[in-house]
C-alpha positions in Angstrom: -22.9 -48.3 -39.5 -24.0 -51.1 -41.9 -26.6 -50.4 -44.5 -29.4 -52.9 -44.7 -32.7 -53.4 -46.6 -35.0 -50.5 -46.6 -32.2 -48.1 -47.4 -31.8 -49.1 -51.1 -31.7 -45.6 -52.6 -29.3 -44.3 -50.0 -27.2 -47.4 -50.3 -27.0 -47.1 -54.1 -25.9 -43.5 -53.9 -23.2 -44.4 -51.3 -22.0 -47.3 -53.5 -21.7 -44.9 -56.5 -19.6 -42.4 -54.5 -17.4 -45.0 -52.9 -16.8 -46.8 -56.2 -15.7 -43.5 -57.9 -13.3 -42.8 -55.1 -11.9 -46.3 -54.9 -8.5 -47.1 -56.5 -9.9 -50.0 -58.5 -8.2 -51.1 -61.7 -8.0 -54.0 -64.1 -5.9 -57.1 -63.5 -6.7 -57.8 -59.8 -6.5 -61.4 -60.9 -5.9 -62.8 -64.3 -3.5 -61.4 -66.9 -2.6 -58.2 -65.1 -2.3 -59.5 -61.6 0.7 -58.5 -59.7 2.1 -57.2 -56.5 1.0 -60.1 -54.2 3.9 -61.9 -52.5 3.8 -65.7 -51.9 3.9 -64.9 -48.2 0.8 -62.7 -48.5 -1.1 -65.3 -50.5 -0.3 -68.0 -47.9 -1.3 -65.7 -45.1 -4.6 -65.1 -46.9 -5.2 -68.7 -47.4 -4.5 -69.5 -43.8 -6.8 -66.8 -42.6 -9.6 -67.7 -44.9 -9.4 -71.4 -44.1 -10.0 -70.6 -40.5 -13.4 -69.1 -41.4 -16.7 -71.0 -42.0 -15.6 -73.7 -44.5 -18.8 -75.7 -44.8 -21.2 -74.8 -42.0 -24.8 -74.1 -42.7 -25.9 -70.4 -42.8 -29.4 -68.9 -42.5 -29.3 -66.8 -45.6 -32.1 -64.5 -47.0 -34.1 -66.2 -49.7 -34.5 -66.6 -52.6 -31.5 -64.5 -53.8 -29.0 -63.4 -51.2 -26.6 -60.5 -52.0 -23.3 -62.3 -52.6 -19.8 -60.8 -53.1 -17.2 -63.0 -54.8 -13.8 -62.5 -53.2 -11.8 -64.0 -56.1 -11.9 -65.4 -59.6 -12.9 -69.0 -58.7 -15.9 -67.8 -56.7 -17.0 -65.4 -59.5 -16.9 -68.1 -62.2 -18.7 -70.7 -60.0 -21.5 -68.2 -59.3 -21.9 -67.3 -62.9 -21.9 -71.0 -64.0 -24.7 -71.6 -61.5 -26.7 -68.7 -62.9 -26.2 -66.4 -59.9 -25.2 -62.8 -60.4 -22.9 -61.5 -57.6 -23.4 -57.9 -56.5 -19.7 -57.5 -56.3 -16.5 -59.3 -57.4 -12.8 -58.9 -56.9 -10.8 -57.7 -59.9 -13.9 -57.4 -62.1 -12.3 -55.0 -64.5 -9.5 -57.5 -65.3 -12.0 -60.3 -65.4 -14.1 -58.5 -68.0 -11.1 -57.6 -70.0 -10.1 -61.3 -70.2 -13.6 -62.9 -70.4 -15.6 -60.4 -72.3 -19.1 -59.1 -71.6 -20.9 -61.6 -69.3 -24.6 -60.6 -68.8 -24.6 -61.9 -65.2 -21.8 -59.5 -64.3 -23.1 -56.4 -66.0 -24.5 -54.9 -62.7 -21.7 -56.2 -60.5 -19.4 -53.7 -58.7 -15.6 -54.1 -58.8 -14.5 -54.4 -55.1 -10.8 -54.1 -55.9 -7.9 -56.5 -55.8 -8.7 -59.9 -54.2 -5.9 -59.4 -51.7 -7.0 -55.9 -50.8 -10.7 -55.4 -51.3 -12.2 -52.0 -50.6 -13.8 -52.3 -47.2 -15.7 -49.1 -47.4 -17.2 -50.2 -50.7 -18.0 -53.6 -49.3 -19.8 -52.0 -46.4 -21.8 -49.8 -48.8 -22.8 -52.9 -50.9 -24.3 -54.5 -47.7 -23.9 -58.1 -48.9 -25.5 -61.1 -47.1 -22.5 -63.3 -47.8 -18.9 -63.4 -49.0 -17.6 -66.4 -51.0 -13.9 -67.0 -51.5 -11.6 -69.7 -52.7 -7.9 -68.8 -52.4 -7.4 -66.2 -49.9 -8.0 -62.6 -48.9 -5.7 -59.8 -47.8 -8.2 -57.7 -45.8 -8.5 -58.3 -42.1 -10.9 -61.2 -41.6 -12.7 -59.5 -38.6 -13.4 -56.5 -40.8 -15.2 -58.7 -43.4 -17.0 -60.7 -40.8 -18.5 -57.4 -39.3 -20.1 -56.9 -42.7 -21.3 -60.4 -43.6 -20.5 -64.1 -43.0 -17.6 -65.5 -45.1 -17.5 -68.9 -46.7 -14.2 -70.4 -47.7 -14.3 -73.1 -50.4 -10.6 -73.8 -51.1 -9.4 -75.5 -54.3 -5.6 -75.2 -54.3 -2.9 -76.2 -51.9 -5.0 -78.7 -49.9 -4.6 -82.4 -49.2 -6.8 -83.5 -52.2 -5.9 -82.9 -55.8 -7.2 -79.7 -57.3 -9.7 -81.4 -59.6 -11.4 -83.2 -56.7 -11.3 -80.0 -54.7 -12.8 -78.1 -57.5 -15.7 -80.6 -57.8 -16.3 -80.2 -54.0 -16.2 -76.4 -54.3 -18.8 -76.4 -57.1 -21.1 -78.7 -55.1 -20.6 -76.7 -51.9 -21.3 -73.4 -53.7 -24.5 -74.8 -55.1 -25.6 -75.8 -51.6 -24.7 -72.4 -50.1 -26.7 -70.5 -52.7 -29.6 -73.0 -53.0 -28.7 -74.1 -56.5 -27.9 -77.7 -55.7 -29.6 -79.2 -58.8 -27.8 -76.8 -61.1 -24.5 -77.7 -59.5 -25.1 -81.5 -59.8 -26.2 -81.0 -63.4 -22.9 -79.1 -64.1 -20.9 -81.9 -62.5 -22.7 -84.6 -64.4 -22.4 -82.9 -67.7 -18.7 -82.1 -67.2 -17.9 -85.7 -66.3 -19.6 -86.8 -69.5 -17.4 -84.3 -71.5 -14.2 -85.6 -69.8 -15.3 -89.1 -70.8 -15.9 -88.0 -74.4 -12.5 -86.3 -74.6 -10.8 -89.4 -73.3 -12.5 -91.4 -76.0 -11.3 -89.0 -78.6 -7.7 -89.2 -77.3 -7.8 -92.9 -77.7 -8.5 -92.6 -81.4 -5.4 -90.4 -82.0 -1.7 -90.4 -81.1 -1.3 -87.0 -79.4 2.0 -85.5 -78.5 3.0 -84.5 -75.0 1.6 -81.0 -74.2 3.4 -78.0 -72.6 0.8 -75.6 -71.3 2.2 -72.1 -70.7 1.6 -68.4 -70.2 4.4 -66.3 -71.8 5.8 -63.5 -69.7 6.6 -60.0 -71.0 10.4 -60.3 -70.5 10.6 -62.6 -73.5 12.8 -65.1 -71.5 10.4 -66.8 -69.2 7.1 -68.7 -69.2 4.7 -69.9 -66.5 4.3 -73.6 -66.9 1.3 -75.6 -65.6 2.3 -78.9 -64.0 1.4 -81.3 -61.3 -1.3 -79.9 -58.8 -2.7 -77.5 -61.5 -6.2 -77.9 -62.5 -5.1 -78.1 -66.2 -2.7 -81.0 -65.4 -5.6 -82.9 -63.7 -7.8 -82.4 -66.8 -5.1 -83.7 -69.1 -4.4 -86.8 -66.9 -8.1 -87.7 -66.8 -8.3 -87.3 -70.6 -5.3 -89.5 -71.2 -3.0 -86.7 -72.4 0.6 -86.4 -71.2 1.8 -83.1 -69.7 5.3 -82.4 -71.1 6.2 -80.5 -68.0 7.0 -82.7 -65.1 9.2 -80.4 -62.9 8.5 -79.0 -59.5 5.7 -76.6 -59.0 4.2 -74.4 -56.3 1.3 -75.9 -54.3 -0.9 -74.3 -56.8 0.6 -76.2 -59.7 2.7 -73.6 -61.6 6.4 -72.9 -62.1 8.2 -70.0 -63.8 11.0 -71.2 -66.1 13.4 -69.8 -68.6 12.5 -70.9 -72.1 15.9 -72.7 -72.3 14.5 -75.3 -69.9 11.8 -76.4 -72.4 13.9 -79.1 -73.9 12.8 -82.2 -71.8 10.2 -83.2 -74.3 11.5 -82.4 -77.8 8.5 -84.0 -79.5 6.0 -81.9 -77.5 3.5 -79.4 -78.6 3.3 -76.1 -76.8 -0.1 -74.5 -76.1 0.1 -70.9 -74.8 -2.8 -69.2 -73.1 -3.9 -65.9 -74.8 -4.3 -62.8 -72.6 -4.4 -59.1 -73.2 -0.5 -59.1 -72.9 0.1 -62.1 -75.2 1.0 -60.2 -78.3 3.7 -58.1 -76.5 5.1 -61.3 -74.8 5.2 -63.2 -78.1 7.0 -60.3 -79.8 9.6 -60.4 -77.1 10.0 -64.1 -77.4 10.5 -63.9 -81.2 13.7 -61.9 -80.5 15.1 -64.8 -78.5 17.5 -67.1 -80.4 17.0 -69.7 -77.7 13.3 -69.7 -78.3 13.6 -69.9 -82.1 15.8 -73.0 -81.7 13.3 -75.0 -79.6 12.0 -78.0 -81.6 8.3 -77.1 -81.2 9.0 -73.6 -82.5 11.1 -74.7 -85.4 8.5 -77.3 -86.4 5.6 -74.9 -86.0 4.0 -76.8 -83.0 3.0 -73.7 -81.1 -0.7 -72.9 -80.7 -2.5 -70.2 -78.9 -5.7 -71.0 -77.0 -8.4 -68.8 -75.5 -7.9 -67.2 -72.1 -8.1 -69.4 -69.0 -7.9 -68.3 -65.4 -4.6 -69.3 -63.9 -6.3 -70.3 -60.6 -9.7 -71.1 -62.0 -12.5 -73.3 -60.7 -14.3 -76.1 -62.4 -15.8 -73.8 -65.1 -12.2 -73.1 -66.2 -11.5 -76.8 -66.3 -14.6 -77.4 -68.4 -13.5 -74.6 -70.8 -10.1 -76.2 -71.1 -11.7 -79.6 -71.8 -13.7 -78.1 -74.6 -10.5 -76.5 -76.1 -8.7 -79.8 -75.9 -11.6 -81.6 -77.6 -11.5 -79.2 -80.5 -7.7 -79.5 -80.9 -7.9 -83.3 -80.8 -10.6 -83.3 -83.5 -8.6 -81.0 -85.7 -5.5 -83.1 -85.3 -3.6 -80.2 -83.8 -1.9 -82.4 -81.2 -1.2 -85.4 -83.4 2.3 -86.9 -83.6 3.7 -87.4 -87.1 
């Protein structure tokens, strides 16, 4: 039995009980994510892509009850001023992003690849929005509410163009078209301004990485990643040119980071960064790398690995600050 309007008090009580019983923990996506195989992710993408990708929906107005199925959907809703009633991996998201007012009343629905169906039913949403795949049976979600898929990664277009489309489409779906267009317009201006800054300097190639806890490997962001697309548009050179997954990442041993000896390395901070850096400091190979020996290693604020356009905008602001400070300058 699905719970609908008119049963708010009973619904709230049921949500509270289900949430307490749910096995929901931090890191469903973001720094603590784990346990999802590539096969499972591809399967989720395939299933979600078969759902309603862009069709019109008759949604309750003015503020439908929306559940974000993954991090990109969550950040797009927040950027457009809409508070989801539930979001996947919310504990991990809050741990990484801090206290966001629009998410204070949201409920954590569990891992993005295995949301808590009982909790979702109790939440009684009007709509699910997702970007990169789900693990729950699609028919089970569709029995609760319509599902909109707005993919960013792994498609035929580059991730930046897909992220622009996703932001625009999200604005249309939630009746925030003007806000979405304003976001896109302002972000384009910020990219243009960053490109102008880059032209006034002589920046080094940039490795962008997330250190892993074993002290021997890093995740590198390369072609097809949203971060690579931002750097290209800004006129910066990505030092990592190797093969990546369709989502733009590769896991490499630190001994492989020798292709661009004049590069700067930017690492993305996360709740596990300090432990990872301590492990790296014990590696003689790491200590011999040129950018380490010459103190060209810089930590930057947390960024979602598979973020949407708000993540790209955050990265643009970070790069702008680094360029102004001369932190990427050669010589």
